[in-house]
C-alpha positions in Angstrom: -103.5 57.5 131.2 -106.3 59.7 132.5 -106.8 63.0 130.8 -108.7 66.2 131.7 -112.1 66.5 130.1 -111.4 70.1 128.8 -109.9 69.1 125.4 -112.4 66.4 124.5 -115.3 68.7 125.3 -113.9 71.6 123.3 -113.5 69.2 120.3 -117.1 67.9 120.9 -118.6 71.4 121.0 -116.7 72.4 117.8 -117.7 69.2 116.1 -121.4 69.3 117.2 -121.4 66.0 119.1 -121.4 65.3 122.8 -119.3 63.1 125.1 -121.1 60.8 127.5 -120.4 60.9 131.2 -121.4 57.4 132.5 -121.4 57.0 136.3 -119.6 54.0 137.7 -120.5 52.0 140.7 -118.1 49.1 140.7 -115.6 47.1 138.7 -118.2 45.7 136.2 -119.6 49.1 135.5 -116.2 50.6 134.9 -115.0 47.7 132.7 -118.2 47.7 130.6 -118.0 51.5 129.9 -114.2 51.4 129.1 -114.6 48.4 126.8 -117.4 50.0 124.9 -115.6 53.3 124.5 -112.5 51.4 123.2 -114.6 49.3 120.8 -116.4 52.4 119.4 -113.3 54.6 119.4 -115.1 57.1 121.5 -113.8 59.5 124.2 -115.6 58.9 127.5 -116.0 60.4 131.0 -116.3 58.2 134.0 -118.5 59.9 136.6 -118.2 59.2 140.3 -120.7 60.6 142.8 -119.7 61.2 146.4 -122.0 58.2 147.4 -120.4 55.9 144.8 -116.9 57.1 145.9 -117.7 56.1 149.5 -119.3 52.8 148.3 -116.1 51.9 146.4 -113.9 52.5 149.5 -112.8 56.0 148.7 -111.4 58.0 145.8 -107.9 56.5 145.9 -109.4 53.0 145.4 -111.3 54.3 142.4 -108.2 56.0 140.9 -106.2 52.8 141.5 -108.8 50.6 139.8 -109.3 52.9 136.8 -105.6 53.4 136.2 -105.0 49.7 136.5 -107.8 49.0 133.9 -106.5 51.6 131.4 -103.2 49.8 131.4 -104.4 46.2 131.5 -107.1 46.7 128.9 -104.8 48.8 126.7 -107.3 51.6 126.5 -106.1 54.2 124.0 -109.2 56.5 123.8 -109.3 59.6 126.0 -110.7 58.8 129.4 -111.5 61.4 132.1 -112.3 60.5 135.7 -114.7 63.1 137.0 -116.2 63.8 140.4 -120.0 64.3 139.9 -121.8 67.0 142.0 -118.8 67.4 144.3 -119.0 69.4 147.5 -116.2 71.9 148.2 -114.4 69.4 150.5 -114.7 66.5 148.2 -113.3 68.4 145.2 -110.1 68.7 147.2 -110.2 65.0 148.1 -110.4 64.1 144.4 -107.7 66.5 143.4 -105.4 64.8 146.0 -106.5 61.3 144.9 -105.6 61.8 141.3 -109.0 62.5 139.5 -108.5 64.2 136.1 -111.7 66.3 136.3 -114.0 67.6 139.1 -117.5 69.1 139.3 -118.1 71.7 142.0 -121.8 72.0 142.7 -122.1 75.3 144.4 -125.7 75.8 143.0 -127.2 75.8 146.5 -124.9 78.6 147.7 -125.8 82.3 147.3 -124.3 83.4 144.0 -121.4 85.4 145.7 -120.3 82.4 147.7 -120.6 80.1 144.6 -118.4 82.6 142.8 -115.8 82.8 145.6 -115.5 79.0 146.0 -115.5 78.3 142.3 -112.7 80.8 141.8 -110.6 79.1 144.4 -111.3 75.6 143.0 -110.6 76.7 139.4 -107.1 77.8 140.5 -106.5 74.5 142.5 -107.7 72.3 139.7 -105.9 74.1 136.9 -102.6 74.0 138.9 -102.9 70.2 138.6 -104.0 70.1 134.9 -107.5 69.0 136.1 -110.7 70.2 134.4 -113.6 71.7 136.4 -117.3 71.9 135.8 -119.6 74.3 137.7 -123.4 74.3 138.0 -125.9 77.1 137.9 -129.6 76.5 138.6 -130.5 73.3 140.4 -131.0 70.1 138.4 -134.4 68.6 139.4 -135.0 65.1 140.8 -133.7 63.5 143.9 -130.1 64.0 144.6 -128.6 63.1 148.0 -132.1 63.3 149.5 -132.9 66.8 148.0 -135.8 66.8 145.6 -136.0 69.7 143.1 -138.3 70.3 140.2 -135.7 71.3 137.6 -135.2 75.0 137.7 -134.0 77.0 134.8 -130.7 78.8 135.2 -130.3 82.5 134.9 -128.2 83.2 131.7 -126.5 86.2 133.4 -125.5 84.0 136.4 -124.2 81.4 133.9 -122.0 84.0 132.3 -120.7 85.2 135.7 -119.6 81.6 136.6 -118.3 80.8 133.1 -116.1 83.9 133.2 -114.3 82.5 136.3 -112.4 80.1 134.1 -114.3 76.9 134.5 -113.9 74.4 131.6 -117.6 73.5 131.2 -120.9 74.5 132.7 -124.0 72.6 133.8 -127.0 74.9 133.4 -130.4 73.8 134.6 -132.9 73.8 131.7 -135.8 71.9 133.2 -133.9 68.6 133.3 -134.0 66.2 136.3 -132.1 63.2 137.6 -133.7 59.8 137.7 -136.9 58.9 135.8 -138.9 61.7 134.3 -142.5 62.2 135.7 -145.5 61.9 133.3 -146.1 65.7 133.7 -142.6 66.8 132.8 -142.7 69.8 130.5 -139.6 69.0 128.5 -136.3 70.9 128.1 -136.3 74.7 127.9 -134.4 75.3 124.7 -135.0 79.1 125.1 -132.9 79.0 128.3 -130.3 76.8 126.6 -130.1 79.2 123.7 -129.8 82.2 125.9 -127.1 80.6 128.0 -125.2 79.6 124.9 -125.3 83.1 123.6 -123.9 84.5 126.8 -121.2 81.8 127.3 -119.9 81.5 123.7 -117.5 78.6 123.2 -118.0 77.2 126.7 -119.1 73.5 126.4 -122.4 73.1 128.2 -123.5 70.0 130.2 -126.8 68.3 130.3 -127.5 66.4 133.5 -130.2 63.8 133.8 -129.7 62.3 130.3 -131.9 59.2 131.1 -135.4 59.4 129.6 -134.9 62.6 127.5 -136.3 61.8 124.0 -133.6 61.4 121.3 -134.8 64.4 119.3 -134.5 66.7 122.3 -130.9 65.3 122.9 -130.0 66.1 119.3 -131.4 69.6 119.6 -129.6 70.2 122.8 -126.3 69.2 121.2 -127.0 71.6 118.3 -127.4 74.3 120.9 -123.9 73.8 122.5 -124.4 70.8 124.8 -121.1 68.8 124.6 -121.4 66.6 127.7 -124.4 64.5 128.7 -124.6 62.6 131.9 -126.1 59.1 132.0 -126.6 57.1 135.2 -130.1 55.8 135.9 -130.5 54.2 132.4 -127.4 51.9 133.0 -128.7 51.0 136.4 -132.2 50.1 135.0 -130.6 48.0 132.2 -128.2 46.2 134.6 -131.0 45.4 137.1 -133.4 44.1 134.5 -130.8 41.7 133.0 -129.9 40.5 136.5 -133.5 39.9 137.4 -134.1 37.9 134.2 -131.1 35.7 135.0 -132.2 34.9 138.5 -135.9 34.5 137.6 -135.0 32.0 134.9 -133.2 30.0 137.7 -129.9 30.2 135.8 -128.1 30.7 139.1 -129.2 27.2 140.1 -127.9 25.5 137.0 -124.3 24.1 137.2 -122.0 26.8 138.5 -124.5 29.6 137.6 -124.1 30.9 141.2 -120.5 32.1 140.3 -120.7 35.9 140.7 -118.9 36.3 137.4 -121.8 34.5 135.7 -124.5 36.2 137.8 -123.1 39.6 136.8 -122.4 38.9 133.1 -125.9 39.6 131.7 -126.0 42.9 133.6 -122.5 43.7 132.3 -123.6 43.2 128.7 -126.7 45.3 129.3 -124.6 48.2 130.5 -122.4 47.8 127.3 -125.5 47.9 125.1 -126.9 51.0 126.8 -123.5 52.8 126.6 -123.2 51.9 122.9 -126.7 53.2 122.2 -125.9 56.5 124.0 -122.6 57.0 122.3 -124.3 56.5 118.9 -127.0 59.0 119.8 -124.5 61.6 121.1 -122.3 61.3 118.0 -119.1 60.5 119.8 -118.4 57.2 118.0 -115.1 57.3 116.1 -114.2 60.7 117.6 -111.4 59.5 119.9 
């Protein structure tokens, strides 16, 4: 059964570890992540972007697939199904479809409008027992066609949004989505520390977890980050393993063209990536 992410992240923050949000794109992705979480006895958050939701035939399809898997795979670890970077409209669609967690990304609105819409969505989400994440300060990188450099959030604005009753907060600290450029300056721990001091027990979220060095990840966790989003890294691992299979001509041997065989190496590569991240984040055995 899906659970809200609020409880698992409160426990993570108090226990100085982080729960990974791994974005899903299809059945293989979802199965690989759930299987790894169960094997490692780790809580997990399945992230769904609006694009991935559309690709998988809508949010109801996603909810049906995930709920079916939880039952059939006998998953006992806490699993949250979370809308990643949701617009105002899509937050409501996911609440209707049965998601257990949503992220409202109002970071592009003027702060007053971000506050008004977040307030409304907090009430709507909590009425259904669903957790809600908000964002302050844009996360850099390309996201739905918009390229940003990774701005740092204003700690006072973070407090303003945190005080609206959101369950966890994504604060931009120089992190970006996708691969990090060679001239990336690294995470701003000063910003993170200032945000943490203003927001207290609120679990903080680090977007763009791919490519951030392990020591920076550990330091971010020590400063209150309790949720780390990973997407690109699983995609790169999946694609590299698939390429290797095809380039070795394995699809032309026997029944190697069977899609279950073609996708198997990529599936294993996702599992290995998720395992590595869960170990780094410290969530293994915390379910």
